DOGUMI-367183 format. One record per residue (C-alpha): x, y, z. Coordinates in Angstrom, 1 decimal, decimal comma, padded with zeros to 4 digits. Example, Ala and Ser with C-alpha at 12.3 -4.5 7.8 and 13.67 -1.06 7.14 Angstrom:
residues 2
+--------+--------+--------+
|      x |      y |      z |
+--------+--------+--------+
|  012,3 | -004,5 |  007,8 |
|  013,7 | -001,1 |  007,1 |
+--------+--------+--------+
This chain:
residues 487
+--------+--------+--------+
|      x |      y |      z |
+--------+--------+--------+
|  000,2 |  000,1 | -000,4 |
|  000,8 |  003,1 | -000,2 |
|  002,7 |  005,5 |  002,2 |
| -000,4 |  007,1 |  004,4 |
| -000,3 |  010,3 |  006,3 |
| -002,5 |  008,7 |  010,0 |
| -003,5 |  009,3 |  013,0 |
| -000,5 |  007,4 |  014,7 |
|  000,9 |  009,4 |  012,7 |
| -000,4 |  013,0 |  013,5 |
|  000,5 |  012,4 |  017,2 |
|  003,7 |  010,8 |  017,1 |
|  004,4 |  014,5 |  015,6 |
|  003,2 |  015,9 |  018,1 |
|  005,1 |  014,0 |  021,0 |
|  008,7 |  014,7 |  018,5 |
|  007,6 |  018,0 |  018,7 |
|  007,1 |  018,0 |  022,2 |
|  010,0 |  016,0 |  024,1 |
|  012,6 |  015,6 |  020,9 |
|  013,6 |  012,7 |  018,9 |
|  014,6 |  009,7 |  021,2 |
|  018,0 |  008,8 |  021,2 |
|  017,4 |  005,5 |  023,3 |
|  018,1 |  007,0 |  026,5 |
|  015,7 |  009,0 |  028,6 |
|  012,4 |  008,9 |  029,8 |
|  010,7 |  009,1 |  025,5 |
|  013,4 |  006,3 |  024,8 |
|  010,5 |  003,4 |  023,1 |
|  007,5 |  005,6 |  023,9 |
|  004,7 |  003,6 |  021,9 |
|  002,1 |  006,3 |  020,3 |
| -001,5 |  004,5 |  021,0 |
| -003,1 |  003,9 |  017,9 |
| -007,3 |  005,0 |  018,0 |
| -010,2 |  002,7 |  018,7 |
| -012,2 |  002,2 |  016,1 |
| -016,1 |  002,1 |  016,0 |
| -018,6 |  001,7 |  013,1 |
| -022,3 |  002,0 |  014,1 |
| -024,2 |  000,5 |  010,9 |
| -028,1 |  000,9 |  010,1 |
| -029,8 | -000,8 |  007,9 |
| -032,3 |  000,8 |  004,8 |
| -032,4 |  004,0 |  007,0 |
| -032,3 |  006,8 |  004,1 |
| -030,2 |  010,4 |  004,1 |
| -033,4 |  012,1 |  004,8 |
| -033,4 |  010,1 |  008,1 |
| -030,8 |  011,7 |  009,1 |
| -032,6 |  015,3 |  010,3 |
| -034,6 |  013,5 |  013,1 |
| -031,9 |  012,0 |  014,7 |
| -030,6 |  014,4 |  017,2 |
| -027,7 |  012,7 |  018,9 |
| -026,5 |  011,8 |  015,5 |
| -026,5 |  015,5 |  014,5 |
| -025,3 |  016,5 |  017,6 |
| -022,6 |  013,5 |  018,6 |
| -021,3 |  012,5 |  015,1 |
| -021,8 |  014,7 |  012,8 |
| -021,8 |  018,1 |  014,5 |
| -018,3 |  017,3 |  015,3 |
| -016,7 |  015,6 |  012,8 |
| -016,7 |  015,0 |  008,6 |
| -020,2 |  014,4 |  006,7 |
| -019,8 |  013,1 |  003,1 |
| -023,1 |  014,6 |  001,4 |
| -022,1 |  012,8 | -001,7 |
| -021,5 |  008,7 | -000,3 |
| -023,0 |  006,3 | -002,5 |
| -023,5 |  002,4 | -002,6 |
| -021,6 |  000,3 | -004,9 |
| -024,6 | -001,6 | -004,7 |
| -028,1 | -001,1 | -003,0 |
| -028,5 | -004,3 | -000,6 |
| -027,7 | -005,1 |  002,6 |
| -025,3 | -008,4 |  002,0 |
| -023,2 | -007,7 | -000,8 |
| -022,5 | -003,7 |  000,7 |
| -021,9 | -005,0 |  004,0 |
| -019,1 | -007,4 |  002,2 |
| -017,6 | -004,6 |  000,0 |
| -017,5 | -002,9 |  003,8 |
| -015,8 | -005,6 |  005,1 |
| -013,1 | -006,4 |  002,5 |
| -012,8 | -002,9 |  000,5 |
| -013,5 | -004,7 | -002,7 |
| -016,5 | -004,4 | -005,0 |
| -018,9 | -007,4 | -005,4 |
| -017,6 | -008,6 | -008,4 |
| -014,3 | -008,8 | -007,0 |
| -015,2 | -010,5 | -003,1 |
| -018,1 | -012,6 | -004,7 |
| -021,5 | -012,3 | -002,7 |
| -023,3 | -010,4 | -005,3 |
| -027,2 | -011,0 | -003,4 |
| -028,4 | -011,5 |  000,1 |
| -029,7 | -015,0 | -001,5 |
| -028,3 | -017,9 | -002,2 |
| -027,1 | -019,5 | -004,3 |
| -025,2 | -015,3 | -005,4 |
| -025,2 | -014,1 | -001,8 |
| -025,9 | -014,9 |  001,9 |
| -023,5 | -015,5 |  004,7 |
| -023,0 | -019,0 |  003,1 |
| -021,8 | -017,7 | -000,4 |
| -019,2 | -015,6 |  002,0 |
| -018,1 | -018,2 |  003,8 |
| -017,6 | -020,8 | -000,1 |
| -016,2 | -018,0 | -001,2 |
| -013,5 | -017,8 |  001,1 |
| -013,9 | -014,3 |  001,6 |
| -014,1 | -014,3 |  005,0 |
| -011,2 | -015,6 |  005,6 |
| -009,3 | -012,2 |  004,7 |
| -011,4 | -009,0 |  006,2 |
| -010,7 | -005,5 |  008,1 |
| -011,8 | -007,6 |  011,1 |
| -008,8 | -010,3 |  010,6 |
| -006,7 | -007,6 |  009,6 |
| -007,0 | -005,7 |  012,8 |
| -006,5 | -008,1 |  014,9 |
| -003,2 | -009,7 |  013,4 |
| -002,3 | -005,6 |  013,7 |
| -002,7 | -005,9 |  017,7 |
| -006,6 | -004,7 |  018,0 |
| -009,3 | -006,4 |  020,5 |
| -012,4 | -006,7 |  017,7 |
| -016,3 | -007,2 |  018,4 |
| -019,6 | -007,8 |  016,9 |
| -022,6 | -006,7 |  017,7 |
| -026,2 | -007,5 |  016,0 |
| -026,8 | -008,2 |  012,6 |
| -023,5 | -010,2 |  010,4 |
| -024,1 | -010,8 |  007,3 |
| -027,9 | -011,6 |  005,7 |
| -028,5 | -015,7 |  006,1 |
| -026,1 | -015,9 |  009,2 |
| -029,4 | -017,4 |  010,6 |
| -030,5 | -020,0 |  009,0 |
| -026,3 | -020,9 |  008,4 |
| -025,6 | -021,5 |  011,5 |
| -028,8 | -023,1 |  012,5 |
| -028,4 | -025,6 |  009,6 |
| -025,0 | -025,9 |  010,5 |
| -024,4 | -026,1 |  014,1 |
| -027,9 | -025,4 |  015,7 |
| -029,0 | -021,6 |  016,3 |
| -026,7 | -022,5 |  020,2 |
| -023,7 | -023,6 |  019,0 |
| -023,8 | -020,9 |  016,2 |
| -019,9 | -020,1 |  015,2 |
| -018,8 | -016,6 |  014,6 |
| -016,1 | -015,5 |  011,2 |
| -012,6 | -015,3 |  011,7 |
| -010,4 | -011,8 |  012,9 |
| -013,5 | -011,6 |  015,9 |
| -012,1 | -011,6 |  019,2 |
| -015,8 | -011,0 |  020,7 |
| -018,8 | -012,2 |  018,6 |
| -022,5 | -011,5 |  019,3 |
| -024,3 | -011,7 |  015,8 |
| -028,2 | -011,9 |  016,8 |
| -029,4 | -015,2 |  015,5 |
| -032,7 | -014,0 |  015,3 |
| -031,8 | -011,6 |  013,1 |
| -034,7 | -009,6 |  011,9 |
| -036,9 | -009,9 |  015,7 |
| -037,8 | -006,2 |  017,3 |
| -037,8 | -008,3 |  020,5 |
| -036,4 | -011,8 |  021,7 |
| -033,6 | -011,6 |  020,2 |
| -030,8 | -014,5 |  020,6 |
| -027,3 | -014,8 |  020,7 |
| -024,5 | -016,8 |  020,6 |
| -022,1 | -015,3 |  022,9 |
| -018,1 | -016,3 |  021,7 |
| -016,6 | -016,3 |  024,1 |
| -020,3 | -016,4 |  026,5 |
| -023,3 | -018,8 |  026,8 |
| -026,4 | -018,9 |  024,1 |
| -028,3 | -016,2 |  025,9 |
| -032,0 | -015,2 |  025,2 |
| -033,7 | -011,8 |  025,8 |
| -036,5 | -012,4 |  025,8 |
| -039,6 | -009,4 |  026,2 |
| -036,8 | -007,1 |  025,8 |
| -036,3 | -004,4 |  022,6 |
| -033,8 | -005,5 |  020,3 |
| -032,4 | -002,2 |  019,7 |
| -032,1 | -001,6 |  023,4 |
| -030,0 | -004,9 |  023,5 |
| -027,2 | -004,1 |  021,5 |
| -027,0 | -000,6 |  022,7 |
| -026,4 | -001,7 |  026,1 |
| -023,6 | -004,7 |  025,0 |
| -022,3 | -001,7 |  023,5 |
| -021,8 | -000,1 |  025,8 |
| -020,3 | -002,6 |  028,2 |
| -017,4 | -003,1 |  025,2 |
| -016,7 |  000,0 |  026,0 |
| -016,0 | -000,6 |  029,6 |
| -014,5 | -003,4 |  029,7 |
| -012,2 | -002,0 |  026,8 |
| -010,8 |  000,9 |  028,5 |
| -009,1 | -001,6 |  031,1 |
| -007,7 | -003,7 |  028,2 |
| -004,5 | -001,5 |  026,7 |
| -005,6 | -002,7 |  023,0 |
| -007,2 | -000,8 |  020,9 |
| -010,3 | -002,5 |  019,8 |
| -012,6 | -002,1 |  017,1 |
| -016,6 | -002,4 |  017,8 |
| -018,9 | -002,9 |  014,7 |
| -022,1 | -001,9 |  016,5 |
| -025,1 | -003,6 |  013,6 |
| -028,3 | -002,6 |  014,3 |
| -031,7 | -003,5 |  012,3 |
| -033,8 | -000,4 |  012,4 |
| -035,0 |  000,7 |  010,3 |
| -035,7 | -002,5 |  008,5 |
| -038,4 | -004,2 |  008,2 |
| -039,2 | -007,0 |  011,1 |
| -041,5 | -008,7 |  013,7 |
| -043,5 | -008,6 |  015,7 |
| -046,5 | -007,0 |  013,7 |
| -048,8 | -004,7 |  015,4 |
| -052,1 | -003,5 |  014,8 |
| -051,2 | -000,1 |  012,9 |
| -049,1 | -001,5 |  010,1 |
| -050,0 | -001,3 |  006,8 |
| -051,7 | -003,9 |  005,0 |
| -049,8 | -003,9 |  001,5 |
| -045,9 | -002,8 |  003,2 |
| -044,1 | -004,5 |  005,8 |
| -042,7 | -001,9 |  008,7 |
| -040,1 | -002,0 |  011,9 |
| -041,4 | -002,8 |  014,9 |
| -041,0 |  000,0 |  017,1 |
| -040,6 |  000,5 |  020,8 |
| -043,3 |  001,5 |  023,0 |
| -041,6 |  005,0 |  024,3 |
| -041,7 |  005,8 |  020,6 |
| -044,3 |  004,9 |  018,8 |
| -046,7 |  007,4 |  017,1 |
| -043,8 |  010,4 |  018,0 |
| -043,4 |  010,8 |  014,2 |
| -047,3 |  010,7 |  013,6 |
| -047,1 |  014,3 |  012,0 |
| -044,4 |  013,4 |  009,3 |
| -046,1 |  013,0 |  005,9 |
| -044,5 |  010,8 |  002,2 |
| -041,3 |  012,4 |  001,2 |
| -041,1 |  015,7 | -000,5 |
| -040,0 |  015,0 | -003,7 |
| -040,6 |  015,3 | -007,2 |
| -039,5 |  011,7 | -008,1 |
| -042,4 |  010,2 | -005,4 |
| -045,8 |  008,8 | -007,7 |
| -043,4 |  010,1 | -010,7 |
| -046,0 |  011,1 | -013,1 |
| -044,2 |  010,1 | -016,7 |
| -042,2 |  007,3 | -016,4 |
| -041,8 |  006,5 | -020,1 |
| -038,1 |  006,9 | -019,9 |
| -037,4 |  004,9 | -017,8 |
| -036,5 |  001,0 | -018,5 |
| -040,0 | -001,8 | -018,4 |
| -040,0 | -002,9 | -014,9 |
| -040,3 |  001,0 | -013,7 |
| -043,2 |  000,8 | -017,0 |
| -045,3 | -001,1 | -015,6 |
| -045,8 |  000,1 | -011,9 |
| -048,9 |  001,8 | -012,0 |
| -049,4 |  005,2 | -010,3 |
| -049,4 |  005,3 | -006,2 |
| -053,0 |  005,9 | -005,0 |
| -054,6 |  007,9 | -002,2 |
| -054,3 |  003,9 |  000,0 |
| -051,2 |  003,3 | -000,7 |
| -049,8 |  006,4 | -000,5 |
| -051,2 |  006,3 |  003,1 |
| -049,3 |  002,8 |  003,4 |
| -046,6 |  004,5 |  001,9 |
| -047,0 |  007,2 |  004,6 |
| -047,4 |  005,4 |  007,7 |
| -044,0 |  003,1 |  006,8 |
| -041,8 |  006,2 |  006,7 |
| -043,3 |  006,9 |  010,5 |
| -042,8 |  003,7 |  011,7 |
| -038,9 |  003,7 |  009,9 |
| -038,5 |  006,7 |  011,5 |
| -039,5 |  006,2 |  015,2 |
| -037,4 |  002,7 |  015,0 |
| -034,7 |  004,5 |  014,5 |
| -035,0 |  006,5 |  018,1 |
| -034,0 |  003,9 |  020,0 |
| -030,7 |  003,9 |  017,6 |
| -030,2 |  007,4 |  018,3 |
| -030,5 |  007,2 |  021,8 |
| -027,8 |  004,2 |  021,7 |
| -025,5 |  006,9 |  020,1 |
| -025,8 |  009,3 |  023,2 |
| -025,3 |  006,4 |  025,8 |
| -022,0 |  005,3 |  023,3 |
| -020,3 |  008,4 |  023,3 |
| -021,3 |  009,3 |  026,9 |
| -019,9 |  006,2 |  027,8 |
| -016,4 |  006,5 |  025,7 |
| -015,8 |  010,2 |  027,1 |
| -016,4 |  008,8 |  031,1 |
| -014,2 |  006,0 |  030,3 |
| -011,5 |  008,3 |  029,1 |
| -011,7 |  006,9 |  025,7 |
| -013,6 |  009,3 |  023,3 |
| -010,8 |  011,4 |  022,1 |
| -009,2 |  009,2 |  020,9 |
| -011,4 |  006,8 |  019,7 |
| -012,7 |  007,3 |  015,8 |
| -016,5 |  006,8 |  015,2 |
| -018,4 |  005,6 |  011,7 |
| -022,3 |  006,3 |  011,6 |
| -023,4 |  004,8 |  007,9 |
| -026,9 |  002,9 |  006,4 |
| -025,8 | -000,3 |  004,5 |
| -028,0 |  001,0 |  001,6 |
| -030,8 |  003,3 |  001,3 |
| -034,6 |  002,7 |  000,7 |
| -037,2 |  003,6 | -001,8 |
| -040,6 |  005,1 | -000,3 |
| -042,7 |  005,8 | -003,4 |
| -040,0 |  007,6 | -005,8 |
| -040,6 |  006,3 | -009,6 |
| -043,6 |  004,6 | -008,4 |
| -042,5 |  002,3 | -006,0 |
| -044,1 |  002,1 | -002,6 |
| -040,7 |  000,0 | -000,8 |
| -037,2 | -001,0 | -002,2 |
| -033,7 | -000,9 | -002,9 |
| -031,4 | -002,5 | -005,3 |
| -032,3 |  000,0 | -008,8 |
| -029,8 |  002,9 | -009,2 |
| -031,6 |  005,1 | -008,0 |
| -030,7 |  008,4 | -005,3 |
| -033,0 |  007,0 | -002,7 |
| -031,6 |  003,4 | -002,7 |
| -027,5 |  004,3 | -003,9 |
| -027,2 |  007,4 | -001,4 |
| -025,9 |  006,7 |  002,0 |
| -025,2 |  008,6 |  005,1 |
| -021,7 |  008,9 |  006,2 |
| -020,0 |  010,5 |  008,9 |
| -016,5 |  010,4 |  011,1 |
| -015,7 |  011,7 |  014,4 |
| -012,2 |  011,2 |  016,0 |
| -008,5 |  012,8 |  016,5 |
| -007,3 |  014,5 |  013,1 |
| -010,8 |  014,5 |  012,1 |
| -011,3 |  018,7 |  012,0 |
| -015,1 |  019,8 |  013,3 |
| -018,4 |  020,8 |  010,9 |
| -015,8 |  019,4 |  008,2 |
| -018,5 |  018,7 |  004,8 |
| -017,0 |  017,1 |  001,8 |
| -019,0 |  017,2 | -001,7 |
| -016,1 |  014,5 | -003,3 |
| -018,4 |  011,5 | -004,4 |
| -017,0 |  008,4 | -002,2 |
| -018,4 |  004,4 | -002,0 |
| -019,5 |  003,5 |  001,6 |
| -019,2 |  000,1 |  000,1 |
| -015,1 |  000,3 | -001,3 |
| -014,0 |  003,1 |  001,1 |
| -014,5 |  002,1 |  004,4 |
| -011,8 | -000,4 |  004,5 |
| -009,1 |  001,4 |  003,5 |
| -009,9 |  004,2 |  005,6 |
| -010,0 |  002,5 |  008,9 |
| -006,5 |  000,7 |  008,0 |
| -005,3 |  004,8 |  007,2 |
| -006,5 |  005,0 |  010,7 |
| -005,2 |  002,5 |  012,4 |
| -001,7 |  002,2 |  010,2 |
| -002,4 | -001,6 |  009,2 |
| -002,1 | -003,2 |  006,1 |
| -004,6 | -005,3 |  004,3 |
| -002,4 | -008,6 |  002,4 |
| -003,8 | -007,6 | -001,0 |
| -004,6 | -003,8 | -002,8 |
| -008,2 | -002,9 | -002,2 |
| -010,5 | -001,4 | -004,5 |
| -011,3 |  001,9 | -002,5 |
| -009,8 |  004,8 | -001,1 |
| -008,8 |  006,1 |  002,8 |
| -011,6 |  008,7 |  003,2 |
| -009,2 |  010,1 |  005,0 |
| -007,2 |  011,3 |  002,5 |
| -010,5 |  013,1 |  001,4 |
| -010,9 |  014,5 |  004,9 |
| -007,8 |  016,3 |  004,7 |
| -007,0 |  017,1 |  001,1 |
| -010,7 |  017,7 | -000,3 |
| -009,8 |  018,6 | -004,3 |
| -011,6 |  017,3 | -006,6 |
| -011,1 |  013,5 | -007,7 |
| -012,2 |  012,1 | -011,1 |
| -012,4 |  008,3 | -010,1 |
| -015,5 |  006,6 | -011,6 |
| -017,4 |  004,5 | -009,2 |
| -019,0 |  001,8 | -010,5 |
| -022,4 |  000,6 | -009,6 |
| -023,8 | -003,2 | -010,0 |
| -026,1 | -005,6 | -008,8 |
| -027,0 | -009,5 | -009,9 |
| -030,6 | -012,1 | -009,6 |
| -030,4 | -014,2 | -007,1 |
| -029,1 | -016,6 | -009,7 |
| -025,6 | -015,0 | -010,3 |
| -027,2 | -013,1 | -013,5 |
| -025,9 | -010,0 | -013,4 |
| -028,6 | -007,2 | -013,4 |
| -026,9 | -004,1 | -014,0 |
| -023,8 | -002,6 | -014,1 |
| -022,8 |  001,3 | -013,9 |
| -020,8 |  004,1 | -013,6 |
| -021,1 |  007,3 | -011,5 |
| -018,6 |  010,3 | -012,8 |
| -018,5 |  013,7 | -011,2 |
| -021,6 |  014,5 | -013,1 |
| -023,7 |  011,8 | -015,0 |
| -025,2 |  007,9 | -013,7 |
| -025,0 |  005,4 | -016,6 |
| -026,6 |  002,0 | -016,5 |
| -026,7 | -000,8 | -018,7 |
| -029,0 | -003,7 | -017,7 |
| -029,0 | -007,2 | -019,1 |
| -032,2 | -006,8 | -021,3 |
| -030,5 | -004,0 | -023,3 |
| -032,0 | -001,2 | -021,7 |
| -029,7 |  001,6 | -020,4 |
| -030,5 |  004,7 | -018,1 |
| -028,4 |  008,3 | -018,5 |
| -028,9 |  010,9 | -015,9 |
| -027,4 |  014,5 | -015,6 |
| -027,4 |  014,8 | -011,7 |
| -026,2 |  018,4 | -011,4 |
| -029,1 |  019,3 | -013,6 |
| -031,7 |  016,6 | -012,4 |
| -030,6 |  014,9 | -009,3 |
| -034,2 |  013,4 | -008,5 |
| -033,9 |  011,4 | -012,3 |
| -036,5 |  012,4 | -013,7 |
| -035,5 |  012,1 | -017,1 |
| -033,3 |  009,3 | -019,1 |
| -031,4 |  011,1 | -021,5 |
| -029,8 |  007,8 | -023,3 |
| -032,0 |  009,2 | -026,6 |
| -030,7 |  012,0 | -026,2 |
| -029,2 |  013,1 | -029,5 |
| -027,6 |  015,8 | -027,7 |
| -026,3 |  013,6 | -025,0 |
| -024,5 |  011,2 | -027,8 |
| -021,3 |  011,6 | -027,1 |
| -021,3 |  011,3 | -023,1 |
| -023,0 |  008,2 | -023,0 |
| -020,6 |  006,5 | -026,0 |
| -017,8 |  008,2 | -023,4 |
| -019,5 |  006,5 | -020,4 |
| -020,2 |  003,5 | -022,2 |
| -016,6 |  002,7 | -023,2 |
| -015,1 |  003,7 | -020,0 |
| -017,5 |  001,7 | -017,8 |
| -016,5 | -001,2 | -020,1 |
| -013,3 | -001,0 | -018,9 |
| -013,8 | -000,7 | -015,5 |
| -016,3 | -003,4 | -014,9 |
| -014,3 | -005,6 | -014,2 |
| -011,7 | -003,6 | -012,3 |
| -009,0 | -004,9 | -009,1 |
| -007,3 | -002,8 | -007,1 |
| -005,2 |  000,2 | -007,9 |
| -007,8 | -000,4 | -011,5 |
| -010,4 |  000,9 | -009,4 |
| -008,8 |  003,9 | -008,4 |
| -007,9 |  006,2 | -011,4 |
+--------+--------+--------+
């Protein structure tokens, strides 16, 4: 990997400036620079516009840190996005290409061997204590039950402590096979509160451990999950909301986007053209779904408050990098889609991404395009001065924080069907999003003039040169590996 300007290097420079260069004797000899703790808090299916309702996220992570206002996913689907976050690779390289088998799922993650060389493996080898709490990859529950039985669910390599939920989409009655530790069923308790409690205990315990720690706290909210509630919409799945948060956001309406219930979809592929307009009854259900999603995130937000408070009380906050993000976005009526993700539209592709910690300036907004999917792993490696055994597809976001100049890196978007047949591949540059479907259909959007993707320009003669240029670039990039993905 290239030479990196890391937080550890910053601290080392400060030590030298204060005490002088060590000559091998005296009090400064052999001084060890402490590497930062890393905490990644990930939610599931959260939209960028959900973030305005999370007071602690805004106050404790975004405000004191950096916001990446143009962060998006290379694949807007939870399982491939999480696999990319853990490997720093596009889905076409790590092989987890859906959340269902045979194209994807936790089983595919294990069968491909992608789980053997990941961010926690590299950090653990570098001396970090690594902890996984909450949702891992889709299918972990079924794979563990079938192969080991729920009580004997195994952990992934690289994790010093494994606390992945066995009941993935249950908001109550979570079960966790703690490794090390017992099998625990949290009967009657609200799942988000359970995960928050565990994360706080991890921080308290690690405060006395001389090793730095890496914590991945992975929530289900606002993804749909049970148990069902009487006011759930008939046609749309929703999350189960904690009692104290129920109906606290009943004032929310539908999203105010020009793409909501789009009137003219004649420029769109057939899978969008076939969708009917959203009627009054379905619009009301989308409104209820949106309300419950925001309400389910309130427990996550309270957990952020507790987590930061615990880090502060234990003296770890000033040496901890906190990354807050979502594995993908979600449609709420845009382009006539009542719900869902996967497709290359901004409501699913765009993701919240905030980073705070040592070396991260407060109130910094980074407007360059970045990919949460492939850029998180190289960022963490940079911050911790850790090496990967292969060249990653992504880049360090810490580089952008220090030097927020323009980048011309083309970023891929890609998706597959559960069978492993490609669904689409596309390219996002500084202005355009170009997508080719297996059906032969094409979309081209000028995101500067049309951020809501209301008019595809693929048949516009005035954009023929742009289309051909992007098609050529996509052909050269769609199978990129490592450095070839970065340029």
